[in-house]
N, C-alpha and C positions, 0 to 999 in steps of 0.2 A: 504494500500500500504506500503510495508516494506522498505521504503526509509527514511533515516534520515540524518541530517546534524549536525555538531558540535554544532551549535547554538540552536538546537531544542532538548529539553529534555522530550518532551511529544509526543504522537501519533499525526500525522498530520491530520487536518480536510480535508474534501473533497476539499474545496476551496484551502487550502494550498497545498494539494497534486497535484492539477492541476498546480499551479504555479511552484511547484518543477519539475513537468514533463517538463514544458516549459524551466525552468532553466537548466535542465540536458539533454535536447534534443540535440543530435549530428547527423551529417549527415550520420553516418553509418546505420541509420534506412532506408535510401533510397535504401540500398542493398535489402531490402524486396521487393521494387517495381521492382527492376531489375529481381529478381528471379521469382516473380509472373508474371510479364509481359512476360518474355521469355517463361515460361511454356504455357501461353495462345497462344502465336504465334506458338509454336511447335505443340500444340494440333490441330491447324487449318490446319496444313500441310496434305493435302490429304483428309480432312474430308468433307463430303457432307454438303451443306448449312443447311439442315433440320435435321441433325443427332444429337444424344445426345452429341457426342464429341464436335461438333461445338457450341452447346448451352452452354456446360461447358466452352469452350474457351471464348465465349462472356461474360459469367458471371465473369470469372477471370479477363478479361480486364476491365470490369466495376468496379470490386472491386479494381483493381490496380489504376484506376483513382481516386477513393475515397481515397485510402491510400496515393497516391502522393499528393493530395490536402490537406489532414490533415497534413501530414508531412511538407509540404511547409509552412502552416500556423503556425505550432509549431516552425519551425526553424526561420521563420521571427519574430515570437513573442519573441524568445530568443534574437535576435539582437535588437529588439525594447526595451525590458524590461531590458536586461542585456548585453548591448553592450560591456562593458569592459571585461566581462567574455567570451563572444562569440568571441571576437577578439583574445583571447589567443589560439584559435585553430591553427592559422597560425604558432605558435611557437612549436606546438606538432608534433614530427616526425612521429607519426603513425596516429593519428586522422585526421590530415590535409589531408592525402591522400584520405580519404573518401569523400572529396568534389567532387571528380570525379564521385561518384555514382549518383549525382544529374542529370547531363545531360544524363547519361546512363539510368537511370530510366525513364526520360522523353522520350527517344528514343523508348522505348517499347510501350509507349502510342501512339506516332506518327505512328509507324508501325501498331498498332492496328486500327487506323482510316482508314487505307487502307484495312486491312484484314477483319475488322468487321464493320467499319463505313460506307463504301460505300453502302452496301445494305440498311442501315438504313437512311442515311442522303444524299446520292447522292453526288453531286459536293460540297456541304457544307463541307463534311468530308475531301475532298481534300484541300479545302481552309484552313481549320483548321490545317491540317497536315502540309501544306506549311508554314504557319505562325509560328507554334510551332517549325518546323525544323530550321527556322532562329534563334530563341531563343536558341535552342539546340546547333547549330553550334557555336554561340557566346560563350555560357557557356563552350563548349568543348575546344575552343581555349584559353579562359581565364584560364582554369584549366591546360591545356597543357603547357602554358608558365609561369603563375603565381606561381604555386606550385613548379616547379623546381627552380624558383628564390628564393622562401622561403627556399627550401632545401639548396641552396648554400650560403644564406646570414644570415638566422636566426636560423636554426635548426642544431642539432648535429647528425651526422650519422657516422656509422662505417660499414665496409664490413661485419663484423661478425654478425651484427644485421639486415642486409638487408633481406627483405622478398618480396613476390609478391605484397605487398601493394604499392610498388613503381610504379607499373604499372597502378594503378587506374586512376590517373590524365592524363596519357599519352594515354590510350586506348579510352578515351571518344571521341576523334576526329574520330577515325576509325569507332566507333559505329555510330556517326553522318553521316559519309560517306555512310555506308550501308543503313541507313534510307533515305538519299538523293537519292540513286539509286532505292529504293523502291517507293518513292513518284514521282520521275521525270516522268515516262511514263504516269501518270494520270493527269499531267498538260495539259491545253488546248493550251497554247502558245508554239510553237516549240522553240522559242528563250529561254524561261524560262526552258524548258526541257534540252536544251543543256548547259545552264549556270549551272544548278544544277548538271548535269553529270560531267562537267569539274571541278566545285568547289569541288565536292565530291572526285574527284581524288586527288585534293590538300589536302583535309582533310585526306585521306587515307595515303598519303605520309608524312603528318604532324605527323603521329602517328606510323605507322608500323615500319619504320627503327629504330626509337628510342626504341620502345618496344622490337624489336629483339636484339638490343644492350644490353638492360637491361637483357634480358633472358640469354645472353652469360655470363654476370657478375654473374647472379643468379646461374647458373650452377657451376661456379667457387667457389662462396661463399659456396654452399652446399658441394662441394668436399673438401674444406679446413676446413670449420667450422661445417660440418654435418648439420642435419636438424634443423629447428626452434623449439622452445619449443612446447610442445604438445598443449598448449592453442592456438597456432597460426597454427595449422595443416592445416586448410582450405586454408591458403595462398598459399600452394603448388599447389592448383588448379587454382589460379588466372592467372598463366602463360598460361593456355589453352584459356583464354579469348581473348587476342590479336591474337593468332594463329587462333582460330575458327572464330572470327569476320573478320580477314584478309582474310581467305579463302572464307567465305560467300560473303564478299564484292567483291572479284575478280570474283566469279561466276556471281554475279549481274551485275557487270560492263561488263562482256562478253556478257550478254543478252542486256543490255541497250545501248551498243555501236552503235546499229542501229539508235538510236535517233540522232546521229551525222551525219549520212549519207546524210541528206537533206541539210546540210550546205556545200557549195563548199570549204570552208577553212578546215573543219574537215573531209570531205568525204574520202580523200586519206588515212587517218589514222584509219578509223572506223574498217576495217578488222584487222589491226595490233593490235588495242586495244582489239578487241574481242579475238584474239588468245593469246595475253599477259594475259588477264584476266583468260582464261581457263587454261593456263599452270601454272600461279602463284597460282590459286585456288587449283589445284591438288597437287602442291608441298607443299603448306601450310597445306592442309588437311592431307597429309602424316606426316608432322611434328607434327600436332596436335594429330594424332593417337599414335605417339610415346610418346608424353607427357601425353596423357590420360592413357596409360598403366603404365607409370612411376608413375603418381599421384595415381592410384589405388594401386600400390605396396606400395607406401609411406603411404597411408591411412591405409592399412592393418598393417603396422608397428606401426602406432599410435594407432590403435584400441586395440592392445595388452596392451598398457599402460593405456587406458581409456581416452577418449577425453571429457573434460568438455565443457558443452554447453555455447556458447556466440553468439552474433550477427554475428560474423565472420563465423559461419556455413553457412550463405547465400552465402559465397564464393564457396560453392560446386555447387550451382544451375546455376547462370548465365553463367559461363564458359562452363559447360556441355551443357547448353541450346543452346548457339550460335554454339558450335561444332555439336550438333544434327541438328540444322537448316542447317548448311553447308553440313551435311551428307544427309539430305533430298534433298537439291538442287543438290548434286552430283548424287543421285539416279535418279532424274528427268532428268538430262542432259545426263546420260550414259545409263539409262534403265537397269542397271545391277541389278539382283535380290539381290545380296550380300549386296549392299548398302541400298536397301530398308529394308531388314531384320535387318541390323545393326541399321538403323535409328529408327525402331520401338522398338528394344531392348533398345536403348539409351533413347527413350521417356519413356518407362516403368521405367527405372532406375531414370530418372529425376523426374517423378511423385512421386515415392516413397520417394526420398530425400526431395522434396518440402513439401510433406505432413508431414513428420517427423519434419522438421525444422520449418514449420509454427505452428505446434502444440506446440513445445517447446517455440517458440517466443511468442505465445499468452499467454501461462502460465507464462512466465517470465515477460511479460509486465503487466499482471494482478497483479503479486506479487510486481512489482515495481523495482526488482533488476536489470533489464536491462536499467533503466534510470540512467545512470551514465556517467559523463563527465570526462575522465582521465586528460584533460587539466586543471581541477580545482583541484589543489593539496590539498586544504584545506578540500575538501569534499570527503566522501567515503561511499559506500553502507553499510548497517547494518551488512552484513556478512563479511565485510573487505576482499573481494576477491582481488587479485592482479589486477592491471588495465589491463594487457594483456589478462586476462580471460574475460574481459567485452567488448572487441572490437566488 
């Protein structure tokens, strides 16, 4: 493993290498679970239960659970073995934002328990998804409040250095909201169903207005200060995440509003909520289509310069994945062939990007150069790459 530290003047042993992996493990690795999980969910759209595509989707979901479990153990190990170094992440203006990837990665697993777990485990899958969703919602709220507070009190930020990374802790709540609307109809208790639908509405509102505000500032930043450095090129896709998730969430809310009809308190509003979800979903999808085309154009500009690989490349996958899910849902609700064809085209694009990024990630993890914590100023990878290239 080609990782070294100032205090080491000889090659690392296997045991030492493992300890260094723990020491340098950072939460941006959870972006791998976000991209892998969303691909599994997209592949499941419209696939028949016994098809090869569904089998592949189940396999990716199982791999995603394994990755998330390993990453969780590694990150907990860092906090247990190197607590003072781990704590420094809250002061780092870029790496701290990746804490939001933890609840979002967990959300893909929760959704998978509904898409893949129900045929395998029955009601147990719903119970597991329900309990994991509670944890996910708590983590999303903690990221959505805690990380902005650290931005305001401990970190140094400038408009010229702003990127889509600012969205990561904010978007986690709306991702949890979408998961809530997916799990809710499978609960056996109508009261629990209604509670989850309402609370997911709160989570959606907890996130989307703030995310849209940040997007307006991000557009201003790019107009005044041009594009981020080429090493941060994938961050331009992150804006598609809250738009796509917001659209998908509204389509789901439009469908799940019927769960409120049995309650005399909510019944008068169920049809209004259904219509609101439909309209907002369409509007956000159109906004997402605009940003998708913009992101493709910006990426073409970066490709001419040559984009160095880093873990930030996973930023291409999850935003595209949630927008693809929203497109599949739109095709289902409208029955328009155009949306079905577009959804399949986006799925093919997502699959190709995921395969490329996973291949490069596996190679970089094996070599060790991807295990680097920018918040530890005294340590650096052996090739001395700038820290923004290792996000």
